[in-house]
Structure formats: C-alpha cells, structure tokens
FISE-162150 format. One record per residue (C-alpha): residue number from 0; x negated, y negated, z negated. Coordinates in nm, 4 decimals. Layout:
N
    n         x         y         z
  NUM         X         Y         Z
...
//
This chain:
564
    n         x         y         z
    0   -7.6512   -5.0396    6.2438
    1   -7.3514   -5.1044    6.0233
    2   -7.1715   -5.4314    6.0872
    3   -6.9903   -5.6453    5.8317
    4   -6.7232   -5.9096    5.8865
    5   -6.9739   -6.1835    5.8058
    6   -7.1874   -6.0652    6.0981
    7   -6.9140   -6.1488    6.3507
    8   -6.8670   -6.5237    6.4048
    9   -6.5097   -6.4724    6.5281
   10   -6.4124   -6.3444    6.1832
   11   -6.5745   -6.6120    5.9694
   12   -6.2768   -6.8480    5.9743
   13   -6.0419   -6.5551    5.8984
   14   -5.7840   -6.6956    6.1414
   15   -5.8482   -6.4095    6.3821
   16   -5.7832   -6.1613    6.1005
   17   -5.4416   -6.3143    6.0340
   18   -5.3669   -6.3094    6.4084
   19   -5.4634   -5.9431    6.4129
   20   -5.2209   -5.8666    6.1324
   21   -4.9451   -6.0585    6.3108
   22   -4.9779   -5.8710    6.6390
   23   -5.0270   -5.5361    6.4665
   24   -4.6976   -5.5793    6.2845
   25   -4.5317   -5.6827    6.6097
   26   -4.6697   -5.3783    6.7918
   27   -4.5457   -5.1381    6.5229
   28   -4.1856   -5.2580    6.5444
   29   -4.1927   -5.2860    6.9225
   30   -4.3162   -4.9262    6.9414
   31   -4.0359   -4.8185    6.7083
   32   -3.7692   -4.9924    6.9191
   33   -3.9323   -4.8546    7.2322
   34   -3.9287   -4.5063    7.0830
   35   -3.5528   -4.5202    7.0380
   36   -3.5038   -4.6240    7.4003
   37   -3.7487   -4.3656    7.5320
   38   -3.5781   -4.0807    7.3449
   39   -3.2153   -4.1924    7.3920
   40   -3.1710   -4.0794    7.7560
   41   -3.2785   -3.7295    7.6527
   42   -3.1647   -3.6850    7.2912
   43   -2.9042   -3.9646    7.2409
   44   -2.9317   -4.2787    7.0300
   45   -2.7494   -4.1352    6.7292
   46   -2.8288   -4.2166    6.3697
   47   -2.9929   -3.8737    6.3461
   48   -3.2423   -3.9590    6.6201
   49   -3.3006   -4.3005    6.4641
   50   -3.3696   -4.1322    6.1307
   51   -3.6255   -3.9038    6.2945
   52   -3.7969   -4.2017    6.4599
   53   -3.8083   -4.4137    6.1458
   54   -3.9143   -4.1210    5.9283
   55   -4.2015   -4.0071    6.1478
   56   -4.3280   -4.3619    6.1965
   57   -4.3148   -4.4283    5.8223
   58   -4.5120   -4.1083    5.7641
   59   -4.7697   -4.2177    6.0212
   60   -4.8043   -4.5648    5.8670
   61   -4.8306   -4.4269    5.5126
   62   -5.1047   -4.1827    5.6099
   63   -5.2786   -4.4582    5.8053
   64   -5.2669   -4.6907    5.5038
   65   -5.4230   -4.4289    5.2784
   66   -5.6937   -4.3214    5.5229
   67   -5.7630   -4.6787    5.6325
   68   -5.8067   -4.7915    5.2739
   69   -6.0633   -4.5220    5.2030
   70   -6.2499   -4.5993    5.5255
   71   -6.2546   -4.9711    5.4476
   72   -6.4084   -4.9050    5.1064
   73   -6.6669   -4.6540    5.2303
   74   -6.7526   -4.8168    5.5608
   75   -6.6375   -5.1815    5.5861
   76   -6.7172   -5.2131    5.9556
   77   -6.4820   -5.4390    6.1552
   78   -6.6093   -5.2922    6.4824
   79   -6.4571   -4.9570    6.3921
   80   -6.1288   -5.1192    6.2898
   81   -6.0937   -5.3009    6.6219
   82   -6.1928   -4.9849    6.8074
   83   -5.9012   -4.8083    6.6380
   84   -5.6730   -5.0931    6.7439
   85   -5.8020   -5.0562    7.0997
   86   -5.7297   -4.6825    7.1016
   87   -5.3797   -4.7436    6.9636
   88   -5.3109   -5.0098    7.2279
   89   -5.4247   -4.7847    7.5121
   90   -5.2195   -4.4957    7.3735
   91   -4.9048   -4.7119    7.3619
   92   -4.9790   -4.8351    7.7145
   93   -4.9845   -4.4742    7.8355
   94   -4.6477   -4.3870    7.6772
   95   -4.4363   -4.5155    7.9705
   96   -4.6575   -4.3221    8.2120
   97   -4.6763   -3.9835    8.0379
   98   -4.4159   -3.9966    7.7592
   99   -4.1211   -3.8844    7.9741
  100   -4.3205   -3.5873    8.1057
  101   -4.4161   -3.4851    7.7536
  102   -4.0520   -3.5037    7.6409
  103   -3.9361   -3.2778    7.9241
  104   -4.2264   -3.0359    7.8662
  105   -4.1523   -3.0211    7.4924
  106   -3.7806   -2.9733    7.5597
  107   -3.8454   -2.6991    7.8128
  108   -4.0695   -2.5140    7.5694
  109   -3.8377   -2.5474    7.2725
  110   -3.5147   -2.4648    7.4531
  111   -3.6315   -2.1060    7.5042
  112   -3.7928   -2.0687    7.1618
  113   -3.5742   -2.2617    6.9137
  114   -3.2472   -2.0980    6.8091
  115   -3.0833   -2.3810    6.6159
  116   -3.0996   -2.7604    6.5861
  117   -3.2630   -2.7958    6.9267
  118   -3.2058   -3.1706    6.9643
  119   -3.3328   -3.2458    6.6156
  120   -3.6438   -3.0305    6.6524
  121   -3.7175   -3.1565    7.0044
  122   -3.6787   -3.5211    6.9016
  123   -3.8995   -3.4678    6.5959
  124   -4.1758   -3.2894    6.7872
  125   -4.1656   -3.5536    7.0616
  126   -4.2027   -3.8301    6.8030
  127   -4.4876   -3.6521    6.6296
  128   -4.6838   -3.6037    6.9506
  129   -4.6105   -3.9328    7.1258
  130   -4.5817   -4.1914    6.8488
  131   -4.7522   -4.0688    6.5327
  132   -5.1153   -4.0984    6.6567
  133   -5.1052   -4.4692    6.7590
  134   -4.8921   -4.5661    6.4590
  135   -5.1329   -4.3843    6.2284
  136   -5.4175   -4.5929    6.3722
  137   -5.2165   -4.9134    6.3310
  138   -5.1476   -4.8103    5.9716
  139   -5.5214   -4.8486    5.9029
  140   -5.5173   -5.2154    6.0020
  141   -5.3734   -5.3790    5.6899
  142   -5.6093   -5.2229    5.4313
  143   -5.9035   -5.2940    5.6599
  144   -5.8036   -5.6585    5.6996
  145   -5.7545   -5.6936    5.3243
  146   -6.1147   -5.5730    5.2797
  147   -6.2538   -5.8155    5.5367
  148   -6.0409   -6.1143    5.4308
  149   -6.0910   -6.1013    5.0547
  150   -6.4051   -6.2702    4.9234
  151   -6.3299   -6.2582    4.5511
  152   -6.0659   -6.1480    4.3051
  153   -5.9767   -6.5117    4.2359
  154   -5.7605   -6.5518    4.5466
  155   -5.7057   -6.1940    4.6573
  156   -5.3314   -6.1979    4.5795
  157   -5.2864   -6.5117    4.7894
  158   -5.4739   -6.3566    5.0806
  159   -5.2764   -6.0322    5.0597
  160   -4.9576   -6.2388    5.0543
  161   -5.0621   -6.4258    5.3690
  162   -5.1470   -6.1025    5.5463
  163   -4.8117   -5.9573    5.4425
  164   -4.6334   -6.2662    5.5708
  165   -4.8139   -6.2459    5.9051
  166   -4.7253   -5.8796    5.9352
  167   -4.3607   -5.9468    5.8476
  168   -4.3203   -6.2351    6.0920
  169   -4.4822   -6.0267    6.3636
  170   -4.2487   -5.7380    6.2783
  171   -3.9471   -5.9677    6.3051
  172   -4.0475   -6.0738    6.6554
  173   -4.1317   -5.7131    6.7406
  174   -3.7753   -5.6224    6.6427
  175   -3.5771   -5.8955    6.8170
  176   -3.7786   -5.9476    7.1349
  177   -3.7509   -5.5901    7.2710
  178   -3.3801   -5.5594    7.1913
  179   -3.2586   -5.8963    7.3170
  180   -3.5231   -6.0031    7.5674
  181   -3.7662   -5.7557    7.7190
  182   -3.5657   -5.4295    7.7384
  183   -3.2556   -5.5892    7.8974
  184   -3.4758   -5.7998    8.1278
  185   -3.7513   -5.5600    8.2386
  186   -3.6740   -5.2221    8.0789
  187   -3.8361   -4.9904    7.8270
  188   -4.1454   -4.9022    8.0291
  189   -4.2520   -5.2612    8.0896
  190   -4.1695   -5.3449    7.7266
  191   -4.4273   -5.0891    7.6131
  192   -4.6781   -5.2468    7.8494
  193   -4.6083   -5.6016    7.7309
  194   -4.6629   -5.5292    7.3638
  195   -4.9502   -5.2882    7.4184
  196   -5.1135   -5.5592    7.6316
  197   -5.0794   -5.8157    7.3531
  198   -5.2288   -5.5671    7.1091
  199   -5.5094   -5.4724    7.3474
  200   -5.6061   -5.8372    7.3849
  201   -5.7207   -5.8435    7.0205
  202   -6.0076   -5.5905    7.0453
  203   -6.0984   -5.7139    7.3950
  204   -6.1443   -6.0678    7.2622
  205   -6.3226   -5.9418    6.9508
  206   -6.5710   -5.7242    7.1393
  207   -6.6237   -5.9894    7.4076
  208   -6.7136   -6.2445    7.1389
  209   -6.9519   -5.9972    6.9745
  210   -7.0885   -5.8825    7.3138
  211   -7.0492   -5.5152    7.2232
  212   -6.8376   -5.2207    7.3404
  213   -6.8273   -5.3562    7.6943
  214   -6.7832   -5.0149    7.8548
  215   -6.5041   -4.9201    7.6150
  216   -6.3335   -5.2528    7.6814
  217   -6.3616   -5.2096    8.0577
  218   -6.2257   -4.8543    8.0435
  219   -5.9356   -4.9695    7.8289
  220   -5.8458   -5.2436    8.0751
  221   -5.8620   -5.0019    8.3673
  222   -5.6330   -4.7526    8.1923
  223   -5.3897   -5.0291    8.1058
  224   -5.3804   -5.1535    8.4654
  225   -5.3309   -4.8016    8.6039
  226   -5.0421   -4.7396    8.3659
  227   -4.8979   -5.0797    8.4519
  228   -4.9004   -4.9959    8.8219
  229   -4.7800   -4.6356    8.8023
  230   -4.5313   -4.6417    8.5136
  231   -4.2512   -4.8317    8.6924
  232   -4.2742   -4.6033    8.9980
  233   -4.0749   -4.3242    8.8300
  234   -3.7812   -4.3508    8.5937
  235   -3.6495   -4.1477    8.3024
  236   -3.4992   -3.8933    8.5420
  237   -3.8240   -3.8685    8.7375
  238   -3.7213   -3.5393    8.8991
  239   -3.4219   -3.7054    9.0688
  240   -3.4963   -3.8208    9.4209
  241   -3.1612   -3.9673    9.5201
  242   -3.0578   -4.2032    9.2439
  243   -2.8638   -4.5051    9.3618
  244   -2.9453   -4.6998    9.0461
  245   -3.1381   -4.6487    8.7246
  246   -3.1587   -4.9142    8.4589
  247   -3.0948   -5.0103    8.0979
  248   -2.8709   -5.2362    7.8976
  249   -2.8706   -5.3379    7.5330
  250   -2.6569   -5.0325    7.4566
  251   -2.7311   -4.7638    7.7138
  252   -2.9532   -4.5948    7.9659
  253   -2.7666   -4.6186    8.2975
  254   -2.7906   -4.3869    8.5964
  255   -2.5789   -4.4043    8.9122
  256   -2.5864   -4.1183    9.1615
  257   -2.4051   -4.1141    9.4948
  258   -2.2912   -3.7731    9.6177
  259   -2.1046   -3.6700    9.9305
  260   -1.7588   -3.6985    9.7754
  261   -1.8106   -3.9112    9.4660
  262   -2.0245   -4.1621    9.2768
  263   -2.1068   -4.0830    8.9141
  264   -2.2412   -4.2716    8.6133
  265   -2.4467   -4.0984    8.3445
  266   -2.5840   -4.2502    8.0254
  267   -2.7929   -3.9439    7.9438
  268   -3.0251   -3.7610    8.1828
  269   -2.9515   -3.4163    8.0384
  270   -2.5884   -3.4163    7.9288
  271   -2.2693   -3.4972    8.1120
  272   -2.1034   -3.7467    8.3419
  273   -1.9522   -4.0574    8.1843
  274   -1.7644   -4.2036    8.4836
  275   -1.6825   -4.1029    8.8404
  276   -1.5098   -4.2436    9.1454
  277   -1.3831   -4.0216    9.4251
  278   -1.4582   -4.1649    9.7684
  279   -1.1315   -4.0307    9.9129
  280   -0.9216   -4.0771    9.6002
  281   -0.7282   -3.7952    9.4385
  282   -0.8045   -3.5858    9.1325
  283   -1.1597   -3.5806    8.9974
  284   -1.1825   -3.2276    8.8568
  285   -1.2831   -3.3832    8.5245
  286   -1.1034   -3.4686    8.2019
  287   -0.9482   -3.7827    8.3479
  288   -0.7045   -3.5613    8.5387
  289   -0.5797   -3.3930    8.2219
  290   -0.5502   -3.7328    8.0534
  291   -0.3017   -3.8329    8.3257
  292   -0.0439   -3.6317    8.1303
  293   -0.0243   -3.9149    7.8758
  294    0.2138   -4.1401    8.0761
  295    0.4434   -3.8432    8.1422
  296    0.4443   -3.7484    7.7733
  297    0.5304   -4.1030    7.6681
  298    0.8876   -4.2378    7.6592
  299    0.7831   -4.5129    7.8995
  300    0.4895   -4.5621    8.1358
  301    0.4701   -4.9355    8.1785
  302    0.1404   -5.0315    8.0103
  303   -0.1950   -4.8785    7.9209
  304   -0.4984   -4.9759    7.7129
  305   -0.8329   -4.8072    7.7763
  306   -1.0833   -4.8253    7.4904
  307   -1.4089   -4.7322    7.6550
  308   -1.3361   -4.8511    8.0069
  309   -1.6704   -4.7355    8.1467
  310   -1.6652   -4.7929    8.5209
  311   -1.2867   -4.7641    8.5264
  312   -1.2277   -4.4008    8.6236
  313   -0.9094   -4.3636    8.4182
  314   -0.7907   -4.7067    8.5287
  315   -0.8328   -4.6092    8.8932
  316   -0.6451   -4.2845    8.8348
  317   -0.3599   -4.4672    8.6642
  318   -0.3505   -4.7251    8.9423
  319   -0.3347   -4.4502    9.2058
  320   -0.0639   -4.2386    9.0426
  321    0.1186   -4.4944    8.8267
  322    0.0810   -4.8119    9.0348
  323    0.3384   -5.0111    8.8372
  324    0.1536   -4.9772    8.5054
  325   -0.0199   -5.2837    8.3664
  326   -0.3688   -5.1889    8.2482
  327   -0.6085   -5.3515    8.0007
  328   -0.9662   -5.2306    7.9664
  329   -1.2146   -5.2787    7.6828
  330   -1.5836   -5.2019    7.7378
  331   -1.8626   -5.3086    7.5023
  332   -2.1383   -5.2842    7.7642
  333   -2.1220   -5.5667    8.0164
  334   -2.3843   -5.3932    8.2303
  335   -2.1490   -5.0983    8.2823
  336   -1.8710   -5.3376    8.3812
  337   -2.1075   -5.4952    8.6336
  338   -2.1870   -5.1528    8.7790
  339   -1.8144   -5.0782    8.7996
  340   -1.7614   -5.3599    9.0454
  341   -2.0817   -5.2904    9.2352
  342   -2.0670   -4.9128    9.2862
  343   -1.7335   -4.7780    9.1618
  344   -1.4621   -4.9859    9.3296
  345   -1.3052   -5.0901    9.0024
  346   -0.9850   -5.2860    9.0806
  347   -1.0639   -5.6541    9.0370
  348   -0.7165   -5.7351    8.9053
  349   -0.7554   -5.5149    8.5951
  350   -0.8795   -5.7302    8.3051
  351   -1.1763   -5.5915    8.1117
  352   -1.2800   -5.7395    7.7775
  353   -1.6449   -5.7067    7.6782
  354   -1.5900   -5.6129    7.3166
  355   -1.6079   -5.3317    7.0652
  356   -1.2915   -5.1255    7.1069
  357   -1.1874   -5.1240    6.7421
  358   -1.2604   -5.4914    6.6915
  359   -1.0575   -5.5779    7.0021
  360   -0.7678   -5.3640    6.8827
  361   -0.7623   -5.5267    6.5424
  362   -0.7698   -5.8712    6.7007
  363   -0.4592   -5.8312    6.9165
  364   -0.0871   -5.7925    6.8481
  365   -0.0100   -5.6352    7.1866
  366    0.1424   -5.2888    7.2066
  367    0.1073   -5.0305    7.4816
  368    0.2781   -4.7159    7.6076
  369   -0.0527   -4.5336    7.6571
  370   -0.3823   -4.5879    7.4748
  371   -0.6834   -4.3953    7.6025
  372   -0.9699   -4.3545    7.3513
  373   -1.2852   -4.2690    7.5425
  374   -1.5436   -4.4716    7.3536
  375   -1.8803   -4.3014    7.3467
  376   -2.2355   -4.4296    7.3386
  377   -2.4299   -4.1801    7.5508
  378   -2.3192   -3.8440    7.4035
  379   -2.2307   -3.9607    7.0505
  380   -1.8999   -4.0686    6.8976
  381   -1.9020   -4.4025    6.7109
  382   -1.7998   -4.3220    6.3548
  383   -1.5841   -4.6342    6.3325
  384   -1.3665   -4.4995    6.6158
  385   -1.3091   -4.1575    6.4626
  386   -1.1577   -4.2437    6.1235
  387   -0.8059   -4.2523    5.9829
  388   -0.8282   -4.6305    5.9653
  389   -0.9013   -4.6502    6.3380
  390   -0.6332   -4.4043    6.4459
  391   -0.3844   -4.5824    6.2212
  392   -0.4629   -4.9044    6.4070
  393   -0.4112   -4.7228    6.7385
  394   -0.0735   -4.5905    6.6241
  395    0.0311   -4.9391    6.5178
  396   -0.0467   -5.0659    6.8691
  397    0.1647   -4.8007    7.0434
  398    0.5159   -4.8788    7.1544
  399    0.7836   -4.6426    7.0167
  400    0.7334   -4.3124    7.1924
  401    0.3898   -4.4211    7.3130
  402    0.1038   -4.1747    7.3473
  403   -0.2624   -4.1915    7.2467
  404   -0.4951   -3.9662    7.4455
  405   -0.8408   -3.8970    7.3010
  406   -1.1256   -3.7459    7.4985
  407   -1.3140   -3.5015    7.2788
  408   -1.6231   -3.4434    7.4892
  409   -1.7325   -3.1209    7.3211
  410   -1.5251   -2.8044    7.2841
  411   -1.6331   -2.6994    6.9371
  412   -1.4055   -2.4868    6.7237
  413   -1.4363   -2.3088    6.3954
  414   -1.4437   -2.4113    6.0342
  415   -1.6050   -2.7492    5.9840
  416   -1.6442   -2.8277    6.3553
  417   -1.6247   -3.1794    6.4919
  418   -1.3046   -3.1033    6.6813
  419   -1.1396   -2.9620    6.3722
  420   -1.2334   -3.2804    6.1881
  421   -1.0928   -3.5024    6.4645
  422   -0.7773   -3.2928    6.4909
  423   -0.7264   -3.3056    6.1142
  424   -0.7823   -3.6808    6.1104
  425   -0.5443   -3.7572    6.3979
  426   -0.2842   -3.5126    6.2653
  427   -0.2925   -3.6848    5.9261
  428   -0.2027   -4.0127    6.0961
  429    0.0538   -3.8999    6.3563
  430    0.2183   -3.5933    6.1934
  431    0.4022   -3.7878    5.9236
  432    0.7612   -3.8242    5.8149
  433    0.9879   -3.6423    6.0612
  434    0.7231   -3.6618    6.3322
  435    0.5707   -3.3204    6.2538
  436    0.4969   -3.1930    6.6032
  437    0.3575   -3.4988    6.7742
  438   -0.0007   -3.3845    6.8394
  439   -0.0984   -3.1446    7.1175
  440   -0.4235   -3.0679    7.2921
  441   -0.5475   -2.9008    7.6084
  442   -0.8927   -2.7820    7.7121
  443   -1.0165   -2.9037    8.0488
  444   -1.1088   -2.6084    8.2667
  445   -1.4664   -2.5865    8.3869
  446   -1.5892   -2.8566    8.1465
  447   -1.6795   -2.8988    7.7806
  448   -1.3972   -3.1501    7.7291
  449   -1.0737   -3.1270    7.5355
  450   -0.7932   -3.3840    7.5596
  451   -0.5784   -3.4525    7.2555
  452   -0.2408   -3.6267    7.2872
  453   -0.0710   -3.7892    6.9872
  454    0.2741   -3.9421    7.0163
  455    0.4225   -4.2221    6.8103
  456    0.7801   -4.1807    6.6813
  457    1.0502   -4.2736    6.9329
  458    1.3218   -4.5280    6.8707
  459    1.5646   -4.3788    7.1212
  460    1.7118   -4.0446    7.2165
  461    1.5066   -3.8694    7.4833
  462    1.6180   -3.6488    7.7658
  463    1.5290   -3.2801    7.7603
  464    1.2733   -3.3344    8.0371
  465    1.0697   -3.5479    7.7988
  466    1.0637   -3.3145    7.4965
  467    0.7284   -3.1544    7.5709
  468    0.5791   -3.2484    7.2359
  469    0.8794   -3.2401    7.0053
  470    1.0400   -2.9036    7.0736
  471    0.8075   -2.6464    6.9205
  472    1.0325   -2.3553    7.0252
  473    1.0066   -2.4368    7.3949
  474    0.8169   -2.1702    7.5889
  475    0.5080   -2.2701    7.7828
  476    0.6825   -2.2117    8.1127
  477    0.9504   -2.4562    8.0036
  478    0.6834   -2.6996    7.8904
  479    0.5186   -2.6799    8.2298
  480    0.8520   -2.7349    8.4036
  481    0.9353   -3.0326    8.1827
  482    0.5994   -3.2030    8.2295
  483    0.6117   -3.1369    8.6035
  484    0.9612   -3.2809    8.6254
  485    0.8627   -3.5938    8.4357
  486    0.5500   -3.6379    8.6500
  487    0.7555   -3.5939    8.9668
  488    1.0024   -3.8568    8.8453
  489    0.7275   -4.1072    8.7710
  490    0.4822   -4.0486    9.0551
  491    0.6353   -3.8376    9.3302
  492    0.2890   -3.6894    9.3901
  493    0.2954   -3.3153    9.4592
  494   -0.0710   -3.2480    9.3763
  495   -0.0497   -3.4222    9.0398
  496    0.2835   -3.2571    8.9647
  497    0.1378   -2.9107    9.0245
  498   -0.1662   -2.9941    8.8137
  499    0.0523   -3.1121    8.5248
  500    0.2108   -2.7677    8.5260
  501   -0.1335   -2.6199    8.4643
  502   -0.2008   -2.8711    8.1871
  503    0.1295   -2.7960    8.0168
  504    0.0585   -2.4238    8.0240
  505   -0.2554   -2.4875    7.8181
  506   -0.1024   -2.7257    7.5638
  507   -0.1465   -2.6196    7.2025
  508    0.0425   -2.7863    6.9198
  509   -0.1723   -2.9259    6.6400
  510    0.0088   -2.9536    6.3083
  511   -0.1269   -3.0486    5.9713
  512   -0.1545   -2.6819    5.8819
  513   -0.3692   -2.5577    6.1686
  514   -0.5736   -2.8761    6.1877
  515   -0.7777   -2.7459    5.8968
  516   -0.8751   -2.8471    5.5482
  517   -0.7647   -3.1972    5.4464
  518   -1.1199   -3.2568    5.3219
  519   -1.2241   -3.2702    5.6880
  520   -1.0246   -3.5891    5.7449
  521   -1.2639   -3.8630    5.8524
  522   -1.2586   -4.2096    5.6975
  523   -1.4612   -4.5266    5.7382
  524   -1.6405   -4.4311    5.4182
  525   -1.7121   -4.0715    5.5195
  526   -1.7317   -3.9803    5.8881
  527   -2.0328   -3.7540    5.9581
  528   -1.9457   -3.7317    6.3269
  529   -2.3071   -3.7424    6.4426
  530   -2.4067   -3.4418    6.2309
  531   -2.0981   -3.2528    6.3476
  532   -2.1570   -3.3612    6.7071
  533   -2.5166   -3.2437    6.6989
  534   -2.3976   -2.9025    6.5834
  535   -2.1571   -2.8848    6.8755
  536   -2.4256   -2.9828    7.1253
  537   -2.6572   -2.7298    6.9661
  538   -2.3977   -2.4584    7.0269
  539   -2.3598   -2.5604    7.3912
  540   -2.7367   -2.5619    7.4436
  541   -2.7670   -2.2204    7.2793
  542   -2.5038   -2.0812    7.5168
  543   -2.6638   -2.2311    7.8256
  544   -3.0169   -2.1285    7.7298
  545   -2.9220   -1.7713    7.6401
  546   -3.0184   -1.6174    7.9786
  547   -3.3541   -1.7955    7.9773
  548   -3.4351   -1.6730    7.6273
  549   -3.3446   -1.3191    7.7253
  550   -3.5616   -1.3408    8.0357
  551   -3.8528   -1.4717    7.8269
  552   -3.8053   -1.1878    7.5777
  553   -3.7878   -0.9110    7.8364
  554   -4.0157   -1.0303    8.1168
  555   -4.2290   -1.3018    7.9633
  556   -4.3294   -1.6322    8.1155
  557   -4.3733   -1.4841    8.4625
  558   -4.0122   -1.3711    8.4684
  559   -3.8970   -1.7064    8.3379
  560   -4.0829   -1.8879    8.6135
  561   -3.9066   -1.6750    8.8765
  562   -3.5566   -1.7642    8.7532
  563   -3.3714   -1.9953    8.9866
//
C-alpha cells in the first residue's frame, strides 16, 4: 500500500521534514570533509584531490536531485525517502571500516594497469566507489521533502526557501564541526560515525513512530554498532603492526614509527619520510645531511631559520655539528611540534613558532645566515612558498653572504618539470646583478630528493676556501676540497667533512640560462606546483611499478602474486 506524508503523524507538523533537511545538509558536508581526510594519507590533500572530491560529490548530488525529483512526482512515498536516508547513513557508517581497504585494493589494481596519472585516477575511482552512492541517495532528499512539505502553490516559494535555509545551516555546521572539533578531537573514523549516527537517527525515529520497517531499523543499528566497535581498531596504515603513534591534526595525518636505529615521522602512508631522529646521533642518510652544506657555503654560520620545522631533524643536525648557531623554527602544525618533544628529542631551547612560514617571514625584520625551506603539507608544495614573491622575501631576510637551502622532494627533470620551474624561479631571484653564479644544487643519493642552495650577495671579500659557489671555473675536485676545508674549520667533524666532499662533487651550477624558459617562473598569481608535482609523483610511481607491470604482462596474476 502506498503511503503519503499525510498518513504519517510525525510529518503532519512539517517540523520533522525541516529537521531532516538540516541533518541531510550536515551529513553531505561532513562526508565531503571526511572524504578529504580519508584520501589524504594515501593521495595527498592537494587542490587536485580536493577538486576530484568536490566534483564527484557534486555529480552525485546533481544526479540524486534529478532522480529524486522524478521519484517524488511518480511515487510520493515518504517511507521510501527515509529508507534511502537509512541506506545512505549505514553506507557512511561503514566507510571508516571498509574505506581504507577499498582504497588500497583500488590502488593495487590500478598501479599495475594505469600508465599515467595514477594518483588522479586512483583518487577519482576511490571517490566514485566509496562516496558517490550515499551522496546520490542524499541528493534525493531535497526534492522529496519539497514534495511532502508543499501543500499549495500559494506558499511553495516560502517553503522551498525554508528548506534551503535548513540545508544551508546544516551544511555550515557540517563544514566547521569536522574541521575544528571532531577530526582534531577524535579523528576521521569517529567523525564519520558521529555524523552517520545523527543521520541514521532520522529514519529510525520516523519508522519507529510509524511502527514499520522494524527489521530494517534493527539491522541498520546493528551494522552501525559493529562499525563503531571495529573501525577504531585499525588505522589508515592498517598493515603496519609496529606503529608508535598514529593520529591526525587539523593539517595532517601523522604516523610515528620507531625502528632499531631511528624514529621517523610520516604524513603519508605511501610516500616518504618527513622527519627522523637518529638514536645514536650522526648523519641520517637523508636529505638533511646534504642540507648541512648550507652553513659551510655561507660567509658566516651564526644563525639559522627553519621554515617547516617538522619534528626538528635539521635543527638537531645543526645543533650537533654547528653547536654555536642560534636556531629559530617555524612550524604551522602544533601537533607535529608536540610530537617532536614527545618522540623526537627536539632540543627544548630552540624556539618554534606555530605559524605559516611565509606569514612569519613577512612579519619579522630578523636576518639569518642560513634559511632552510622545507615546508610541505604531506607530499605537496604550498604554492605560496614556491613563488618569486616568497623567495624574494627569503633573500631579503638573509644576511650578506647568507644561504637559502630548499628541499625539493622529487627529482623531476625535463622540460616543464616542477624542479625546472623551481630552479627557474629561484634563479630569477638570486642570479641578479653581478651575482650570476649563486645557485647550485645536488641530488641526494639513494633518495628522490634534491637540495638547492642559493646565496645572497656578500658584503666582504671571501677567502678562496669559501668560493664554492662563485668560481664557476673551479674543478669539482677543488670544490670538494674547498667545502671540506670550510666544514673542517667550522665543525672539526671528520665524518661530516668527508661527506661534504661527496656533496661538493655532485654540485651543479644553476644559472638563468640552464634553469629553463622564463615562462616557467612561478608567481603568486600563477604557480601550478600541484599539477607539476603530481606529474613528478606519477613518474616515480611508473618507475617503481614497472617490474610489477612486466610480471603481470608476462606471467599474469599468478606471477604477480609470487613476487616478493
């Protein structure tokens, strides 16, 4: 028997319909914010990933609006509407339990089948499978409620306006509460459960009042409870059995792993290490070691600023090898700073400002001998810290003869690559006037990192041992000797001195000619670093997945399964 809104006492006052619209709007935005946090540890939180999330959800809502409108006209049955809401709520409740497994399964399938744009395709497919179905169902809510709420054409515009207002207010809360309250307090998984629970309460109350769909309601509650119990038991990196810490902040996914010789911080479960501390001290084997050339390349080594302090790896290295340097750190994520003191032995006497690196730089008049730029959110480069305006500000905050060192976390060369763009941008700022050979770079062996050093003009005559950057005719052996000599003078450490010889032998001068086309120079107005960065990551993934693709091509799935 077909039911109408007038047959359900709970709908006669129409208040429950407005409440339904409110919580539906809240659930949509909460799911969207949750989607970004669910995907970020695997695919990054770049604007590209955000675009995929917003686009797929908008598609789902649009299709849901169209289909829901037709259904409301042909079959104006509120029972079916609230059943769709129940299914959507249960689906969202299951996302923290099964979503991470689906993402890994999708990624594993695509990495051996997709040749280009892996991250984009994987993020899109994950969104389509995980989030489109429940958001499509929620898209049917508004047209259905308009049908059940409107009694005549006389006041239909007023009623539609009220429904729209309820949806908007709910969406506002669904935007702010996850970001500033629930995700920082209880994490992404519990956030999904909170908002799916609020949404599930609507059909449960509706069907309880109508005394129908009792089995469906009971099953929904059981599924919700099971997901609520099991979801928090495993994290984003569910295959890891020895994590020291896994959590989230407003900005990042955070993972701490303790190994035999070191403790590491990762903000992405698939790509890279963001910070490390060596339990016995010494060199790390990572890009921080190469970056230790900056004080030796500078005219003086008395002060350092680290933009992107992380857990203080570079600060600890400077403190160990250049103990007389004063160090200032800037880190936007207070949660990372907290982890630095808890797990990474960050020196307590090094001040760390919780601030955006560029904003902090523009708000101070202090100058430094060394400025380290290592500001990344997960695996992406903030566009505002890759432009000529930013690097100009860095240069203005260097003492005469001071050195900026930039960590470029992806070795990507060729026409139009992200590194060519960064090199062109930095060269345009530092290779000016008579300072034509002030930018050099060195790849970090065994990693995907490249360190770029840019030196400000000096105000004094330098000794020959400190002419590593300026003298373009110097042979690499002489460069190595000079950098080693300077390191020995400053630190007296034999291991670091020997390593600086290796770094110097790999130094390559970057001038305005070989930096590439001037059109690649990045500005605040035009800095497509995320698109360029995705291309670089795509290249790295293609290289790493090559053997697996070949095995799949030659021996099929059985051969792939046997690969270690």
